[in-house]
C-alpha positions in Angstrom: 13.2 -12.8 10.7 10.9 -13.6 7.8 9.2 -10.3 6.8 10.9 -7.4 5.1 10.1 -3.7 5.7 7.4 -2.0 3.6 9.0 -0.2 0.8 7.1 3.0 0.5 9.7 4.6 -1.7 7.0 6.7 -3.2 5.4 6.3 0.2 6.9 4.9 3.4 6.3 1.5 1.8 9.8 0.3 1.8 8.7 -3.1 0.6 11.6 -5.1 -0.5 9.4 -7.7 -2.1 11.2 -8.0 -5.5 9.4 -10.1 -8.0 11.2 -13.4 -8.6 11.9 -14.2 -12.3 13.7 -17.5 -12.0 11.7 -19.1 -9.1 8.4 -20.7 -9.7 5.7 -18.7 -7.9 3.5 -20.3 -5.3 1.2 -22.6 -7.3 -2.5 -21.8 -7.0 -5.4 -23.0 -9.1 -6.6 -19.6 -10.6 -10.2 -18.7 -10.5 -12.0 -18.6 -13.8 -11.2 -15.1 -15.2 -14.1 -12.8 -15.5 -15.0 -10.8 -18.5 -13.8 -7.2 -18.6 -16.4 -5.1 -16.8 -18.6 -2.7 -18.8 -17.4 0.8 -19.1 -18.3 3.0 -16.1 -19.3 6.6 -16.3 -17.1 9.2 -14.6 -18.8 10.2 -11.3 -19.7 13.8 -10.8 -17.4 15.8 -8.5 -18.3 15.5 -4.8 -18.7 18.4 -2.5 -15.6 20.2 -1.3 -14.2 17.9 1.5 -14.0 18.9 5.1 -12.1 15.6 5.7 -9.9 15.1 2.6 -9.0 11.5 3.5 -12.6 10.3 4.0 -13.5 12.2 0.8 -10.9 10.3 -1.2 -12.1 7.0 0.2 -15.7 7.8 -0.9 -14.7 9.2 -4.3 -12.7 6.1 -5.2 -15.3 3.7 -3.7 -12.7 2.1 -1.5 -14.2 -1.1 0.0 -14.6 -4.8 -0.5 -16.9 -7.3 -2.3 -17.3 -11.1 -2.2 -14.8 -11.7 -5.1 -12.2 -9.5 -3.5 -12.7 -11.1 -0.1 -12.3 -14.6 -1.6 -9.1 -13.4 -3.3 -7.6 -12.1 -0.1 -8.4 -15.3 1.8 -6.9 -17.5 -0.9 -3.6 -15.5 -0.6 -3.5 -15.4 3.2 -4.3 -11.7 3.6 -6.3 -10.1 6.4 -10.0 -9.9 5.8 -10.1 -6.1 6.6 -8.0 -5.2 3.5 -9.9 -2.9 1.1 -9.3 -1.5 -2.4 -10.9 1.1 -4.8 -13.5 -0.4 -7.0 -11.4 -0.2 -10.2 -8.6 -2.2 -8.6 -11.0 -4.8 -7.3 -12.5 -5.1 -10.8 -9.0 -5.4 -12.4 -7.9 -8.1 -10.0 -11.1 -10.1 -10.6 -10.5 -10.0 -14.3 -6.9 -11.0 -14.1 -7.6 -13.9 -11.6 -4.1 -13.7 -10.0 -2.1 -16.8 -9.0 0.0 -14.8 -6.7 -0.9 -11.6 -4.7 1.1 -9.6 -2.2 -0.7 -6.6 -0.7 0.1 -3.3 1.0 -2.0 -0.2 1.6 -0.9 3.3 2.6 -1.7 6.9 3.0 0.8 9.6 2.1 0.8 13.4 2.0 2.9 14.4 -0.9 3.6 17.8 -2.4 0.8 19.2 -0.3 -1.9 16.8 -1.3 -3.4 13.7 0.3 -2.9 10.4 -1.6 -4.3 6.9 -1.0 -1.9 4.2 -2.1 -2.5 0.5 -2.9 0.6 -1.5 -3.7 0.9 -5.1 -5.2 4.7 -5.9 -5.1 4.1 -9.3 -6.7 1.2 -10.1 -9.0 1.1 -13.5 -10.8 -1.1 -13.6 -13.9 -2.1 -16.7 -15.8 -0.8 -16.8 -19.4 2.1 -15.4 -21.4 3.1 -11.7 -21.0 1.4 -10.6 -24.2 -1.9 -12.3 -23.2 -1.7 -10.8 -19.7 -0.9 -7.4 -21.1 -3.9 -7.5 -23.5 -6.2 -8.6 -20.7 -5.0 -5.8 -18.4 -5.2 -3.1 -21.0 -8.7 -4.2 -22.1 -10.0 -4.2 -18.5 -8.5 -0.8 -17.7 -10.0 0.6 -20.9 -13.4 -0.6 -19.9 -12.9 1.0 -16.5 -12.4 4.4 -18.1 -8.6 4.7 -18.1 -6.9 6.3 -21.1 -4.0 5.0 -23.1 -0.9 4.6 -21.0 2.2 6.7 -20.9 5.5 4.7 -20.9 8.1 5.7 -18.3 11.1 4.3 -16.5 10.2 2.5 -13.3 11.9 2.9 -9.9 13.7 -0.5 -10.5 15.0 0.5 -13.9 12.4 -1.4 -15.8 9.8 0.2 -18.1 6.4 0.8 -16.7 3.1 2.0 -18.1 1.1 4.6 -16.3 -2.7 4.6 -16.8 -4.6 7.7 -15.5 -8.2 8.6 -15.1 -10.0 11.7 -13.7 -12.2 11.1 -10.8 -14.0 14.4 -10.0 -11.6 16.4 -7.9 -9.2 13.5 -7.7 -7.0 11.6 -10.1 -6.3 7.9 -10.4 -2.9 6.8 -11.5 -2.0 3.1 -12.0 1.7 2.2 -12.5 2.3 -1.2 -14.1 5.8 -2.5 -14.3 6.7 -4.4 -17.5 5.0 -7.8 -17.5 7.5 -10.6 -17.7 7.3 -14.4 -17.7 7.9 -16.5 -14.6 10.4 -19.2 -15.6 10.0 -22.7 -14.3 6.2 -22.6 -14.0 4.3 -25.7 -15.1 1.8 -23.6 -17.0 2.5 -20.2 -18.7 2.5 -17.6 -16.0 3.5 -13.9 -16.0 4.3 -11.4 -13.3 4.3 -7.7 -12.6 4.1 -5.0 -10.0 1.1 -2.7 -9.6 0.9 0.6 -7.8 -2.4 2.6 -7.6 -2.5 6.1 -6.3 -5.7 8.1 -5.7 -4.6 11.8 -5.3 -6.7 14.8 -4.4 -6.3 17.7 -6.9 -6.4 20.4 -4.2 -3.7 20.9 -1.6 -4.5 20.4 2.1 -2.6 20.4 5.4 -1.1 17.1 6.6 -3.8 15.3 8.6 -3.4 13.9 12.1 -2.8 10.2 12.4 -6.2 9.7 14.1 -7.9 11.3 11.1 -6.2 8.9 8.7 -7.0 5.8 10.8 -10.6 6.9 11.2 -11.0 7.0 7.4 -8.8 4.1 6.7 -9.2 1.5 9.5 -7.3 -1.1 7.5 -4.2 0.9 8.1 -4.5 0.2 11.9 -2.7 -3.0 12.8 -4.4 -4.3 16.0 -1.1 -6.0 17.1 0.6 -2.6 17.5 0.1 -1.5 21.1 -2.8 0.9 21.4 -0.9 2.9 24.0 1.8 3.6 21.4 -0.7 4.6 18.6 -2.6 6.8 21.0 0.6 8.6 22.0 1.1 9.9 18.5 -2.5 9.9 17.2 -2.7 13.7 17.4 0.5 14.3 15.4 0.4 15.1 11.7 1.6 12.4 9.4 3.5 12.3 6.1 2.6 8.6 5.6 1.3 5.5 7.2 1.3 2.0 5.7 0.3 -1.6 6.5 0.8 -4.8 4.6 3.2 -7.4 3.3 3.5 -10.9 2.0 0.9 -12.5 4.3 -1.2 -11.2 7.1 1.0 -12.7 9.8 4.0 -10.8 8.4 2.4 -7.4 7.9 4.5 -4.5 9.1 3.2 -1.0 10.2 5.1 2.1 9.2 4.4 5.7 10.0 6.3 8.9 9.4 5.3 11.7 11.8 5.8 15.4 11.2 7.1 18.0 13.7 7.4 21.7 13.3 11.2 21.6 13.2 14.3 19.4 14.1 13.9 20.2 17.8 10.3 19.2 17.7 11.3 15.9 16.1 13.8 15.3 18.8 11.1 15.8 21.5 8.7 13.5 19.6 11.3 10.8 19.3 12.0 11.0 23.1 8.3 10.7 23.8 8.1 7.5 21.7 11.2 6.0 23.4 9.7 6.7 26.8 6.4 5.1 25.9 8.1 2.0 24.4 10.1 1.6 27.7 7.0 1.9 29.7 5.4 -0.8 27.6 8.2 -3.2 28.4 10.2 -2.9 25.2 14.0 -3.3 25.6 16.5 -1.3 23.6 18.7 -3.5 21.5 22.3 -2.6 20.7 22.7 -1.4 17.1 25.2 0.9 15.4 23.0 3.4 13.5 19.3 3.1 14.4 17.1 2.8 17.5 15.6 -0.7 17.9 13.3 -1.9 20.7 12.1 -5.5 21.1 9.5 -7.4 23.2 8.1 -10.9 22.8 9.1 -11.2 19.2 7.9 -7.7 18.2 10.4 -5.1 17.1 10.2 -1.3 16.7 12.8 0.6 14.7 12.9 4.4 15.2 14.7 7.0 13.2 14.6 10.8 12.9 15.6 13.0 10.0 15.0 16.7 9.8 11.5 17.5 11.1 10.2 13.9 10.9 10.2 10.8 12.9 9.8 7.3 11.4 8.4 4.2 13.2 8.7 0.8 11.6 6.8 -1.8 13.7 7.2 -5.5 13.1 4.6 -7.1 15.3 5.7 -10.7 14.7 9.1 -12.2 13.7 
């Protein structure tokens, strides 16, 4: 089974895509790096949102453009992937030689958050040159000087922030390191961008998230399964991976209590059985399979997690 689960850690992205340091990355002819974009003014606050997820998408200008679409195609990603404008501009300036991609929504500490995760980002040049290019581009995009912190993998990371009306952008950049064995100087890092609303809201239903973020809906996941839980509130939902074929779909659903989670889990199991999925023998988790697709279920407290691997 080639793909690995999405590492949501901070979200449900439980992506285990660790950046290799001793293996030459996939060789690509990088596009000509673009000059750092001109400084952008901070947009005025938008009206108080009735749909916080859709409001965040609009505030961060989440979408695509020809350069971003070409970058996705070059790295075998789905054409429906989107990103905030600042991240598209940053990637265009860096001209990556390697790009893994995942997107997510999470509801953390009472607030909605859009998440864009690049587990592996290859950048032409030595680490110092890559760092200078990254810092200059982020400065032109309105980010302040970074704060240094310890990253989740024990490596230093820099955190760049920028106010965005009633939301905040936070970009986490793991320490840039050289790829060894590359024929030309190449560096690598991990990026994590979060767009967080400043005001608390109730967790949205899955259907609300998917309506505002269509790229989080994997068409290979049975519609009958998605429809079954579309009205349930979610703590997180994520889609992405190394390449489009190996994307996984993860969702953590919320129930009122442990008993409610048990009933929700039973509903999902019944639907999977009705769809022809067969339970597979395991020691600790519930796994269902059908025609190369696998669904892993788990329940903890008042939540139920689904990890769907459409292709193996």
